[in-house]
N, C-alpha and C positions, 0 to 999 in steps of 0.2 A: 452462196445460196440468196436469191431475192426473195424479202419477205415479202408477205402478203400486202402491207401497206405500200413497198416500192413499187409492187405492180400494181397496184390501183392508182397511186400517183403516176408512174410512169404512163398507164394505159390513158388517163386522162390529161397527160401532158401532150401525147402521141394524137390523140383527137381533138384538141383545145381549137382548132380552127372549126372544125365541125360541130363543135360544140358552141361555139361566138354565134355562126350562122342559125344554128337551129334555136339558140335562144331568142336571136333577133328575130326570127319569124314566128317563134311561140308568142312573142309579145306583142307584133304585129295582130297575129290570129285572137290572140285575147282580147284584144281592142274590138275588131271587127265581130267577135262572135258575141262580145258582152253588149252591143249595140243591136244587134239582131241574131236569130237563130239561122245561120248560115252554115251548113254542112259540107259546102264543096272544098273547107280549108284541109278537109282529109287529104283530096287528091293534089291539093298544092303541094301540101307537106311531103307527100311521096316524092312530087315532082322536084321540089326543092333540094333533097336530101338527095335525091340520083345526082342533079346536076354538082351537087358541093362533094359527092363521093368523084364524080369525074373529074372534076378541077382539083380535086386534093391528089386524085392519083396520077395526074398530069404534072403536078407541079411539086411534087413530092421530093424531099431532098434524099437519094439514095444512101448516102453514108447515114444518116439518120436511121432508115430503115434497115440496114446490116447492123448498127447497134442495137435496135431493138430486138433483132432476130437473135443476136449472139447474145442476148441477158435472157433468151429464151422464152420470150414473148412473141408468138407469131401476131403477124400483121390482120390476119382476117379475124381471129379471135378479138384483138385490140379494139377492130372496127365495130366488130359485133356487141362488144360492150357498151360502146361510145354511142351508137345507134339505141340499143337497149335503154341508156340512160336518158337520150334525148325524146323517145317516144315515151317514156313511161313520165315524164314531165309533160310532156304536152297531154297527153292521157290524164293525168292529176289536174291539169290546169282545165280542161274541158270540164271534167266532171264538177270541178268546184264552179265553175261559173252556170254551169247547169242546174246544182244544188241551190245557187243562191237566187236563180231566178224564179 
């Protein structure tokens, strides 16, 4: 039986690439957003995430996917969790920037 901590760790390990690209985009977005209030980054965030998901799907290791599935971790649920974490970090960053202005 896989514990909750193991599930969280494996989910973040599965989506590490998406989190890295999302974190880099969040950093760039925070620099531009702190310089001026440009809200077009929401559309860019959706586009960058969609491109990252497509590339992740094209270049994922099939053996690794079956490893996670055999542990009882569905790929869609893991991707949804990783995307939720990424967007929550992005939303928190936007709120902090807006509150400090």
